[in-house]
N, C-alpha and C positions, 0 to 999 in steps of 0.2 A: 442477453441484456444489453451489453455495450457492443456496438458494431465495431469490429476490429478491422482497420485498414491494412492493406497488403504491405505497405512500406511506411516507415516512419516519415520519410521525406515527402510522402504524399499528403500528410496532414499538416497543413500550413497553420502556424500560430495565428490566432485571430486578434491578438493584441500585442503590440510591442512592449507595452508596459501595463501594469495593473493600476487603475485609478479608483481608489476608494472614496468616492465623492461624499458618501454618507458620513465618513469619519473625518475627511479633510475637505471641506466644502470650497476652499480657496486655492489649494494647490495639491499637487500629486508628488509622491516620492517614488522615483523609479528604482527598482531593485534588479540587479542582474540575476539571471537564473543560476549563476554559479556563485551566489553570495555565500560567504563562509559564516560560521557562527560568530566570528569576531565582528561581522557587520552589525550585529545586534547592539554592540556597544559603540560602534564607530559611525553610524549613519549621520549623527549630528554634525560631523565634520563636513559633510557635503551640503554646503549652504545653498548651492544652486538648485539642489533637489528639494530642500526642505523649507525654503523661504519664499514667500510670494515675490512676484516680479518687482512690485513696487518697493518691497523691503530690500531686494538686491540693489535696485537703483540708488536708494538712499545710502546703502553700505558703500557702493563704489564712489559715490559723490563725497562721502565723509572722508575717504582716504586722501583727498586733495587738501584737506584741512591740516593744520598743524597744532601741536600742543596737546594738553590733556584732554580737550574736548573730543578729539579724533579717537583717542584710545578708549574713551568712555562710549562713544557711539558704536565702535566695532564690538566692544564687549557686550553691549545691550543687544545688538543684533544676534551675536552668537548665542547668548542666553536664550533669546526668543526662539531661535532654530532648535536648540537642544530641548527646550520645553515642548515644542511642537512635535518633534520626533518621538520623545518619550511618551507623550500622550498617544500618538499613533500606535506604537508598539504595545502599550498597555491595553488599548482598545481592541487591537486585533487578537492578542493573546487571551484577553478576558472572554472575547467572543467565542474562541475555540472551546473554552471550558463549558460554554452553554449550548454549543452546537449539538444538534440531534444526530449522532453518528452511530452506525452499527456496521459490522461486516456483512457485505452483501453476497459475495461469491468469490470463489478462487478459480483461476483460469489456467489450463495447461493443455498441451498437445498430445494426441494419441495417434497411433498408426492405423487403427481399424475401428471406426466408431461403433459399428454393430457389435463387434466382439466385446468391446469395453462396456457398452450398455447392458449387454446380456450378463456380464460378470457382476456389475454393480447392482443390478436389480435382482438377480437370482442368488448371488452369494452374500451381498452386503445389505440387502433389503431396501435399497433405495427405490425411488419412483422416478420414471422419466416424466419430467414436468412439461417440457416443450422441446421442440427441435426445429431448426431452421437451416435451409440450404441457400447459399449465396453463390450460384454458379458463375455469375459474371466476375466474381473475385476469387473463385475457385476454393471455397472453404465451406464447411458445415459446422454448426454449433449444436450441442445438446446440453440441456440443463437437467441435472439430477439432484435429488436430495430427499429429506425426510419430512418435508412440509412445503407449503407454498412459498414463493420467493419474496412476497411482501412481508413475511415475518420470520423466515429461516435462512440460515447460511447454506448455500448451495454450491455445487460444482458446475462449472461451465467448461465442457470439453470442446476442443477445437481439432477438427480434422482438415488438413490441407491436402488438396487433391494430389495424388501421386506420391506423397511422402508417408512411408510406412514405418519409419523408425526414427528415434530421436535420442540424443545424448542427454541423460538426466543431470549428469555432473555430480560433484561432491558437496555442493552448497546446500542443495535442497535436502531436507531430512525426511519427513513423513507427514501424512494426514492422520488425525486421530478420530476414532469412532467409538462412541460409548455404547456398550451392549450389556444386556442383562446377564448372559452367560457366555464367557469367552470360550470355554472348552466346547460347548455345543456349536458355537459359530465356527470355530476352527474345523470341526468334524464335517460341517456342511461345505465349507470351502474346499477341503480335501476331496469330498465326494464329487464336487464339480470340477475337479482337476486344477484347483488353485494351488499356489506355492506358499507354503508356510516356512518362514525363515527363522522364527523363534517360537517354540511350543509354549502353551499356556503355563503360567507360573508367576510367582510374586516378582515385582520389580525389584532390582537390586537396591538394597538399603531401605526397602519399604514393604508394604503389605498388599498393595494394590495388584490384582491379578491382571496380567497383560499378555499379549501375544503379538507377533508381527507377521504380516502377509505381504505379498506383492501382487499387483494386478498384472494383466497381460503385457503391459508396456514396461513393467519394472518399477513402477511407482510404489513406495512403501506405505502401508497403512498400519497403524498401531491400534489394536483392539484393547479398550480399557473396560474392565468390569465395573459397572456402576449401576445404581438403581435408576428408576424411570427419570428421564430428563427431557425437557422440551427441545433440546438441541443436540441430537446424537452426533452430528458432524461437528466435532467439538474443538479440533486443534489443526493448526498448520505450523509445522516446525521448520525453522530456517536456521542455518548456521551463520554466525557473524564473527567479525574479526576483533571487535572491541565492545564488550557487553555494556559497559557503562555509557559509552558514546551512543549506542543504540537505544538504551533505556531513556537517556536524556532527550533523544530525538522523538521518540514515540509517546513519552509520558506527559500527561496534562498538568501535573502539579509542579513541573519544573518551569523556570523562566524560559528555557529553550524548547518549549513544547512545539510540536508540529502536528502530530496525528491525534492528540487529545485522548490517548489511552490511559488506563491506570496500570500501575505496577501491581499485579495481584499477588504475586509471591516470587521469591527468588531462593534458589537452593544451590549451594556449592557442593560438589562431590570430589573432594581432593584424592580419594582413593582411585577414582577413575578418571581424574584429571579433566573435569568439565564442570561448567556452571550453567544453569538455566534460569531464565526470567520469563514468567507468564505475564503477557500484556493483553488488555482487552477492554471492552466497553461494559462488562458485566461479569458476574461471578462464573467460575469455571463450570459449575454444575447446571447452569442455566443458559449459557451463551457460548458461542465460539470464541477461542482465544488464539493469540499468536504466541508460539513458544520459540524464544530466541535462545540458541545454544552457542556457548563459547567453549571451544576445546583449547586447553592450555597451550600457549605458544603458537597457535595457528592464526594468522591474520588475514589470509586471503584464501578463497575457494574457487574451484572451476564451477561455473554455473550452467554449463552445457547449453542446449538449446530447446529443451522440452518445457521446463518450467521457468527458466531464467529469462531476464530481459535481453532479447536478441533482435536487432533490426537487420535483417539480411538483405543484401542487394541482389536483385534477380539477375541471373546470368542467362545467356542464350541457351534454349532448349532445356532449361532447368526450372522446376516449379518454384513459385515464390513462397517463402516461409513467412507466415503472418506473425507479427510481433504481439504476443498476448499481453494483456494487462493482468498482472498476477493476482493481486488481492484487490477486490473492489470495495470501497467504503462509501456509504451514503453520507451526504452533507447537505445542510440548508443552503449553502452559498459556496460554489466552487471558486469564486473570485477572491472572497476573504480567506478561504483555505489556502489558495495559492500564495497570498501575502504571508501567511503564517509559516508556510513551508520554506519560503525564501528567507524569512527572518531567522529561521533556525538552521540555515545552511544547507537546506535540501536543494536538489537539482530538479527544476521543472523541465520536463521533456516535451510536454505539450501544454501551451498556454490554455487557460480556461476558456471554454466556448462551446457552442453546439456542434455535434457531430453531423456531418453531411447526411442528408436522407432521413434521419430520425429526429434530429434537433434535440437530442438529449445532451445537456451540458455536462461536460467532464473536464477533469484536470489530471494529467499524468505526471508522475514525479518519481525520483529515485531516493531511497534512503542512503545513509553513509556507506553502506556495503554494496550499493548498486541494485538492490531488490526493487522492483518496479510495483508501483501502486497507482490505481486510478480512483479519483474521487468522483462520485456521481450525484448530480442534483436529485434530492429526495422526490420532489414533485414530478420532475421529468421521468424518473424511474417508474413511479406508479402509473403514470400515463402510458409509458412504454408497455407495461404489463397488460394494460387493457387491450 
């Protein structure tokens, strides 16, 4: 889907700042990629960004005056700037609530593409949807899932030439797959030589039958026993250091929304010292969701270099590690999405714009824990699939 460049430094931001002309026809507010959540409340203080040039000229001229008239002029200009900024924030955040978003795919690295494809198709029942080799950039992609990419959440595997092993780290948790019969699926995986790390049985504190397995690279998959579902590839679990902070960043009903997701449910397990929050764009039984896990007292995790956001510098005589975009999300407008991410304190690592060669517009950003996400233009994505 998204063409991954070999180095982050080779992707040049196409815009120094984002100009939302449709929302602000007379001026632009420039936001730093490192904007903090407090910027949402403090942008109005930056009059040079929020006030038209003619207004700034009048403001500076009025400072040469004396008496009450001067104070009144400055106050009026400040109020106008604050009103303009507030309107911009409201417009951007309201737009996010109406944006047509869905989880497109999840990207990670594997050490042997053919071995992984064989395991996923024979043991997990996935289909190989498409495969592409980019020899000039020394990598291969394969897309696998349970339905077409234009309507299903799928896996995008990346194989970098000459790299056969990765460090998964402790921050990545697992992928979830819904199956009709967990025990039967586990028997098949064992027969194919797969690794079962947790035998079928009820989840702790509940009744849902689950099991855990590992693929040939060590990535964990949770098998969940469910009835028929349109989205068998149903979960991506990531560990976070501050659950409330992450919920506020991802959730659409908060003022500090960025990703426009819904908090579907939240469960605390004090006996086992962890809390989970399910975030997504639809119900768990019909769509893929993001499972955020907070372990009591743990604020940071080792993200490794298999799934995590890593931008490696190529060294002499060593292969280049491509930095994958972890979860891809469709959006109607990558430029407005960038504005929302910055308003919420997210870090934009690639400014919105078209990718060289395929012209698909994307935006890359980090959440508060450093997990990387790419937003992809919906229309461009469908054209790319053609």
